[in-house]
C-alpha positions as CSV (number, residue, x, y, z in Angstrom):
1,M,-11.9,-22.1,0.1
2,Q,-8.4,-21.1,-0.8
3,S,-5.3,-23.4,-0.3
4,P,-2.7,-22.4,2.3
5,A,-0.1,-22.0,-0.6
6,R,-2.4,-19.5,-2.4
7,E,-3.0,-17.6,0.8
8,H,0.8,-17.4,1.4
9,F,1.4,-16.1,-2.1
10,W,-1.2,-13.3,-1.8
11,D,0.1,-12.3,1.6
12,T,3.7,-12.2,0.3
13,L,2.7,-10.0,-2.5
14,R,0.9,-7.7,-0.1
15,A,4.1,-7.4,1.9
16,V,6.2,-6.7,-1.2
17,L,3.9,-3.8,-2.1
18,M,4.2,-2.3,1.4
19,L,8.0,-2.6,1.4
20,L,8.1,-0.8,-2.0
21,G,7.2,2.3,0.1
22,I,10.9,2.5,0.9
23,P,12.3,3.0,-2.6
24,Y,9.3,5.1,-3.5
25,H,9.7,7.6,-0.7
26,V,13.5,7.6,-1.1
27,A,13.1,8.4,-4.8
28,L,10.7,11.3,-3.9
29,S,13.4,12.6,-1.5
30,Y,16.1,12.7,-4.2
31,M,14.2,14.0,-7.3
32,V,16.2,16.3,-9.5
33,D,15.0,19.9,-9.3
34,R,12.0,18.9,-7.2
35,Q,11.5,19.2,-3.5
36,W,9.4,16.8,-1.4
37,I,8.4,17.0,2.3
38,V,12.0,16.5,3.4
39,K,14.9,18.4,1.7
40,S,17.9,16.5,0.5
41,G,19.4,19.4,-1.3
42,E,20.4,17.1,-4.3
43,G,18.8,14.8,-6.8
44,V,19.4,11.6,-8.7
45,P,18.5,11.4,-12.4
46,G,15.7,9.0,-13.1
47,F,14.2,9.1,-9.6
48,I,11.2,11.1,-10.7
49,E,10.4,8.4,-13.2
50,L,11.1,5.7,-10.6
51,A,8.7,7.3,-8.1
52,R,6.0,7.8,-10.8
53,T,6.3,4.2,-12.0
54,I,6.0,2.7,-8.5
55,S,3.0,5.0,-7.7
56,L,1.1,3.7,-10.7
57,F,0.5,0.2,-9.2
58,R,1.6,0.0,-5.6
59,M,-1.6,1.2,-3.8
60,P,-4.1,-0.1,-6.4
61,A,-2.6,-3.6,-6.2
62,F,-2.5,-3.3,-2.4
63,Y,-6.2,-2.6,-2.1
64,L,-7.0,-5.3,-4.6
65,I,-5.2,-7.8,-2.3
66,A,-6.9,-6.3,0.7
67,G,-10.3,-6.9,-0.9
68,Y,-9.2,-10.5,-1.7
69,F,-8.3,-11.3,1.9
70,A,-11.4,-9.6,3.3
71,A,-13.7,-11.7,1.1
72,M,-11.7,-14.8,2.0
73,L,-11.8,-14.3,5.7
74,L,-15.4,-13.3,5.8
75,A,-16.1,-16.8,4.3
76,R,-14.7,-18.2,7.6
77,R,-15.6,-15.8,10.3
78,A,-18.6,-13.8,11.5
79,P,-18.6,-10.2,10.2
80,G,-18.6,-8.7,13.7
81,T,-15.7,-10.9,14.9
82,W,-13.7,-10.2,11.8
83,L,-14.3,-6.4,11.9
84,K,-13.3,-6.3,15.6
85,G,-10.0,-8.0,14.7
86,R,-9.4,-5.6,11.8
87,F,-9.8,-2.6,14.1
88,K,-7.5,-4.1,16.7
89,R,-4.9,-4.9,14.0
90,L,-5.1,-1.5,12.2
91,A,-6.5,1.2,14.5
92,I,-4.3,0.7,17.5
93,P,-1.0,1.0,15.5
94,F,-2.5,3.9,13.7
95,V,-3.1,5.9,16.9
96,T,0.3,4.8,18.3
97,S,2.1,6.0,15.2
98,I,0.3,9.3,15.2
99,I,1.5,9.9,18.7
100,V,5.0,8.4,18.5
101,L,6.3,8.3,14.9
102,V,4.6,11.1,13.0
103,P,5.8,14.0,15.2
104,I,9.4,12.7,14.6
105,L,8.8,12.5,10.9
106,N,7.4,16.1,10.8
107,W,10.3,17.4,12.8
108,F,12.9,16.1,10.4
109,C,10.9,17.6,7.5
110,E,10.8,21.0,9.2
111,I,14.4,21.0,10.3
112,S,15.6,20.0,6.8
113,N,13.9,22.9,5.3
114,L,14.1,25.8,7.8
115,P,16.5,27.3,10.4
116,Y,16.0,25.9,13.9
117,N,13.7,28.6,15.3
118,Q,11.6,28.7,12.2
119,A,11.4,24.9,12.1
120,V,10.0,24.9,15.7
121,A,7.4,27.5,14.9
122,S,6.4,25.8,11.7
123,W,6.2,22.4,13.5
124,I,3.9,23.8,16.2
125,D,1.7,25.7,13.7
126,N,1.2,22.9,11.3
127,S,0.6,20.4,14.1
128,S,-2.4,22.5,15.2
129,K,-3.9,23.3,11.7
130,S,-3.0,20.7,9.1
131,G,-4.8,17.3,9.0
132,G,-2.5,16.0,6.3
133,Y,0.5,16.9,8.6
134,W,-0.6,14.1,10.9
135,M,-1.9,11.6,8.4
136,R,1.3,11.4,6.3
137,H,1.9,7.8,5.2
138,L,-0.9,6.4,7.6
139,W,-3.7,7.5,5.3
140,F,-4.0,4.0,3.8
141,I,-5.2,2.7,7.2
142,V,-8.1,5.1,7.3
143,V,-9.2,4.1,3.8
144,L,-8.7,0.4,4.5
145,L,-10.9,0.6,7.6
146,Y,-13.7,2.3,5.5
147,F,-13.6,-0.7,3.1
148,C,-13.5,-3.2,6.0
149,C,-16.6,-1.6,7.6
150,F,-18.5,-1.7,4.3
151,I,-17.8,-5.3,3.3
152,A,-18.5,-6.4,6.9
153,W,-21.9,-4.6,6.7
154,I,-22.6,-6.4,3.4
155,A,-21.7,-9.7,4.9
156,H,-23.9,-9.0,7.9
157,R,-26.9,-8.0,5.8
158,H,-26.6,-11.0,3.5
159,A,-26.2,-14.3,5.3
160,D,-25.1,-16.2,2.1
161,F,-22.2,-13.7,1.5
162,G,-19.6,-16.0,2.9
163,Q,-20.4,-18.8,0.4
164,S,-21.3,-16.7,-2.6
165,R,-19.4,-17.2,-5.8
166,M,-18.9,-15.3,-9.1
167,P,-21.4,-16.7,-11.7
168,A,-19.7,-19.6,-13.4
169,W,-20.3,-18.2,-16.9
170,A,-18.6,-14.9,-16.0
171,D,-15.8,-16.7,-14.3
172,R,-15.1,-18.8,-17.4
173,L,-15.6,-15.9,-19.8
174,I,-13.0,-13.7,-18.0
175,A,-10.5,-16.6,-17.8
176,R,-10.8,-17.4,-21.5
177,H,-10.4,-13.7,-22.5
178,M,-8.1,-12.3,-19.9
179,V,-6.4,-9.6,-21.9
180,P,-9.7,-8.1,-23.3
181,A,-11.1,-8.4,-19.8
182,L,-8.2,-6.5,-18.3
183,L,-8.5,-3.7,-20.9
184,L,-12.3,-3.5,-20.3
185,I,-11.8,-3.3,-16.5
186,A,-9.1,-0.6,-17.0
187,T,-11.5,1.4,-19.2
188,V,-14.3,1.2,-16.6
189,V,-12.2,1.9,-13.6
190,G,-10.2,4.6,-15.4
191,A,-13.4,6.4,-16.4
192,W,-14.6,6.2,-12.8
193,E,-11.4,7.6,-11.4
194,A,-11.1,10.3,-14.0
195,G,-14.7,11.5,-13.6
196,A,-15.4,10.9,-9.9
197,V,-12.1,12.4,-8.6
198,E,-12.5,15.4,-11.0
199,Y,-15.9,16.2,-9.6
200,F,-14.6,15.8,-6.1
201,Y,-12.3,18.7,-6.8
202,I,-14.9,20.7,-8.9
203,W,-17.4,20.5,-6.0
204,G,-14.7,21.9,-3.6
205,L,-14.5,18.8,-1.4
206,N,-10.7,18.9,-1.1
207,T,-10.8,20.5,2.3
208,N,-8.6,19.9,5.3
209,L,-11.3,17.7,6.9
210,I,-12.6,15.8,3.9
211,Q,-9.4,15.3,2.0
212,E,-6.5,15.5,4.4
213,I,-8.1,13.8,7.4
214,L,-11.0,11.6,6.2
215,R,-9.2,10.9,2.8
216,V,-12.4,10.7,0.8
217,D,-10.5,11.2,-2.4
218,Q,-8.5,8.1,-1.8
219,L,-11.7,6.3,-0.9
220,I,-13.1,7.2,-4.3
221,I,-10.0,6.1,-6.1
222,Y,-9.4,2.7,-4.5
223,A,-13.0,1.5,-4.0
224,P,-13.1,-0.3,-7.4
225,W,-9.8,-2.0,-6.6
226,F,-11.0,-3.3,-3.2
227,A,-14.2,-4.5,-4.9
228,M,-12.2,-6.2,-7.7
229,G,-10.2,-8.1,-5.1
230,A,-13.4,-9.3,-3.3
231,F,-14.9,-10.5,-6.6
232,L,-11.7,-12.2,-7.6
233,Q,-11.6,-14.2,-4.4
234,R,-15.0,-15.5,-5.3
235,S,-13.8,-16.8,-8.6
236,H,-11.8,-19.9,-9.6
237,D,-11.0,-19.9,-13.3
238,A,-10.3,-16.1,-13.4
239,T,-8.0,-16.3,-10.4
240,H,-6.1,-19.2,-11.9
241,R,-5.7,-17.4,-15.2
242,L,-4.6,-14.2,-13.5
243,T,-1.6,-16.1,-12.1
244,R,-0.3,-17.0,-15.5
245,Y,2.2,-14.8,-17.3
246,S,1.3,-13.2,-20.6
247,H,3.7,-11.7,-23.1
248,T,0.8,-9.6,-24.5
249,V,0.1,-8.1,-21.0
250,L,3.9,-7.3,-20.6
251,V,4.0,-5.4,-23.9
252,L,0.8,-3.5,-23.2
253,A,2.1,-2.7,-19.7
254,V,5.3,-1.3,-21.0
255,I,3.4,0.9,-23.4
256,A,1.0,2.1,-20.8
257,V,3.8,2.9,-18.3
258,M,5.6,4.9,-20.9
259,L,2.5,6.9,-21.7
260,S,1.8,7.4,-18.0
261,V,5.2,8.7,-17.1
262,T,5.7,10.9,-20.2
263,L,2.2,12.4,-20.5
264,R,1.3,12.9,-16.9
265,E,2.2,16.6,-16.9
266,Q,1.1,17.2,-20.5
267,V,-2.5,16.2,-20.3
268,H,-5.5,17.1,-18.1
269,P,-5.3,15.4,-14.7
270,A,-8.5,13.4,-15.4
271,M,-7.0,12.0,-18.6
272,A,-3.8,11.2,-16.7
273,R,-5.7,9.2,-14.1
274,F,-7.5,7.4,-16.9
275,I,-4.1,6.4,-18.6
276,D,-2.6,5.5,-15.2
277,T,-5.4,3.0,-14.6
278,F,-4.3,0.9,-17.6
279,S,-0.8,0.8,-16.2
280,A,-2.1,-0.2,-12.8
281,V,-4.3,-3.0,-14.1
282,L,-1.7,-4.5,-16.4
283,I,1.2,-4.2,-13.9
284,T,-0.9,-5.8,-11.2
285,Q,-1.6,-8.8,-13.4
286,L,2.2,-9.1,-14.0
287,L,2.9,-8.9,-10.3
288,I,0.4,-11.5,-9.5
289,S,1.8,-13.9,-12.1
290,A,5.3,-13.3,-10.9
291,A,4.4,-13.8,-7.2
292,A,2.5,-16.9,-8.0
293,H,5.7,-18.3,-9.6
294,L,8.3,-17.0,-7.1
295,F,6.3,-17.5,-3.8
296,D,4.4,-20.6,-4.5
297,R,5.9,-22.2,-1.4
298,P,7.0,-20.8,2.0
299,I,10.5,-19.4,2.1
300,P,11.7,-18.6,5.6
301,V,13.5,-15.3,4.9
302,V,10.5,-14.1,2.8
303,Q,8.1,-15.1,5.6
304,R,10.1,-13.1,8.1
305,F,9.9,-10.0,6.1
306,T,6.2,-10.6,5.3
307,S,5.5,-10.8,9.0
308,A,7.5,-7.6,9.6
309,S,6.1,-5.6,6.6
310,F,3.5,-3.7,8.5
311,V,5.9,-2.5,11.2
312,I,8.5,-1.7,8.6
313,Y,5.9,0.4,6.8
314,L,5.0,2.4,10.0
315,F,8.7,3.1,10.8
316,H,10.1,3.6,7.3
317,L,9.1,7.2,6.5
318,P,10.3,8.8,9.8
319,L,13.6,6.9,9.3
320,I,13.9,8.0,5.6
321,C,13.2,11.7,6.6
322,G,15.8,11.5,9.4
323,L,18.4,9.8,7.2
324,V,17.9,12.2,4.3
325,F,18.3,15.1,6.7
326,A,21.5,13.6,8.1
327,G,22.7,12.9,4.5
328,Q,23.0,16.6,3.8
329,Y,26.1,16.6,6.0
330,V,27.7,13.6,4.4
331,A,30.0,14.0,1.3
332,L,28.9,11.2,-0.9
333,P,27.4,11.0,-4.4
334,P,23.6,11.4,-4.2
335,L,23.0,7.9,-5.7
336,V,25.2,6.4,-3.0
337,K,23.3,8.3,-0.3
338,A,20.0,7.2,-1.7
339,I,21.0,3.5,-1.8
340,A,22.4,3.8,1.8
341,V,19.2,5.4,3.0
342,M,17.1,2.5,1.5
343,G,19.4,-0.1,3.1
344,L,19.6,1.6,6.5
345,T,15.8,2.2,6.6
346,L,15.1,-1.5,5.9
347,A,17.6,-2.7,8.4
348,I,16.6,-0.3,11.2
349,S,12.9,-0.8,10.7
350,Y,13.3,-4.6,10.6
351,G,15.3,-4.3,13.8
352,A,12.5,-2.4,15.4
353,W,10.1,-5.2,14.4
354,I,12.4,-7.8,16.0
355,V,12.1,-5.9,19.3
356,I,8.4,-5.3,18.9
357,E,7.4,-8.9,18.2
358,R,9.0,-10.0,21.5
359,S,7.0,-7.7,23.7
360,R,3.3,-8.2,24.2
361,L,2.7,-4.5,24.8
362,L,4.8,-3.2,21.9
363,A,3.2,-5.9,19.6
364,L,-0.2,-4.6,20.5
365,L,0.7,-0.9,20.1
366,F,2.7,-1.2,16.8
367,D,1.4,-4.4,15.2
368,G,-2.1,-4.9,16.5
369,G,-1.1,-7.8,18.7
370,M,0.7,-9.8,16.1
371,R,3.6,-11.8,17.7
372,P,5.1,-14.2,15.1
373,A,8.0,-15.1,17.5
374,M,5.6,-16.2,20.2
375,L,3.4,-18.1,17.8
376,A,6.4,-19.9,16.4
377,R,7.5,-20.9,19.8
378,R,4.1,-22.3,20.6
379,E,4.0,-24.3,17.4
380,A,7.4,-25.7,18.2
381,A,6.3,-26.6,21.7
382,R,3.3,-28.4,20.3
383,A,5.4,-30.3,17.8
384,D,7.8,-31.5,20.6
385,A,4.9,-32.5,22.9
C-alpha cells in the first residue's frame, strides 16, 4: 500500500504532463517553415526542437503513471467496480468533447487555412470521412481505456493480483543497479517500438479505422510503458530508488535528447523510435525524481491545477487553435503571440473548470463526475461538525 504523500506526488506529475500539452501544441503552431493543423502564418526559432523534446517523454511518462495508478487502485477495489469508474471518468468526457469541443477545434483549423466557403466545404467533407479529424487530442483516452480493460481482465482472472509483488530479488537488483536497468529497459522497449510499429506500417494497418479511430499504433507504442508502471507500483526498493536524482542519468538524458532531436530526420523511422526511447526512459526518471522532491507534500495551488488538469486538457487544443487563428490579425512578434496564447489558454481552460466543478451535470459531462469543490465543502462540513 502506498502512502498518501506518494499518491499525491504521482498524481501531481500526471497533471504536469497533461498541462505540458499547452506549450507542446503552441510550439507546433508556431514552427518555422512548418505548418501544423492550424495556420499561424509565422514561426518562432527553436519551437520545432521544443515540440520534439516534449514529445519524447510526455506520453510515455503519462502512460507509465497510468499503469502505476491502475495497479495501485486494483489492490483496493474489485476489478469490475474499478473499470466501471474508469469508463465513467473517461468515456463520458470523451463523447462530450467529440460532440462539443472537437467541431470547434476543426473549424478554427479549416478557417485558418482556407477561404470561408472552402473552409465550410472542407469541414463538412472531413467530418464525414476522416476518423483522425474527430479524434484529435482525445486519442489518448481510447488507448488508456484499452489498457484499463486489459489490466482489469488480468485482475479478474487472477484473484491474487491485488496483493502480488515484484520478486524481492528483482526489486533489489533494479534498485542497486538503476542506471544499467534503465538502459536495459530502454533497449528492450526501444527494440519493441522500432520493430512492432514498423511492421504495423509494413502490413498496411495504418488505415482510417485501425490507426485514426482505434489508434492501434499508439496501443503498440505505449503498452510497455503502462506495463512498466504497473510493475513499478508492485515494487518497493526500485520505486524508492527511482525517486532519487542521478547526475549520470542527467548526462545520459542530455546526450539522448540531442541525438533524438538532431537525428530524427536523418535516420530510418525505426531507428529514430529506438533512439527516442532512451530519451523517454531517462527523462522520465529525472521527472519522477524532481516531482518526488518538489511535490512531496500537498501545495494548495498545485492541488487546484492537478484537479483541473483533465478539463484543461480537453479544452486546451480548441482554445489554442482559436487563439492562433485570431493571432494572425494581431501585430505582435511571433514569440509574444505564442507566450500570450499559452497564458490565455491556461487561464480560460482553468476558468472553464471552475464553472464545471460547480455543476453536477457539467462535472459529469466534462470531468466524469469529479467535483473537487463539492468534496471540499463536504470535508469542511464534517470538520466543523
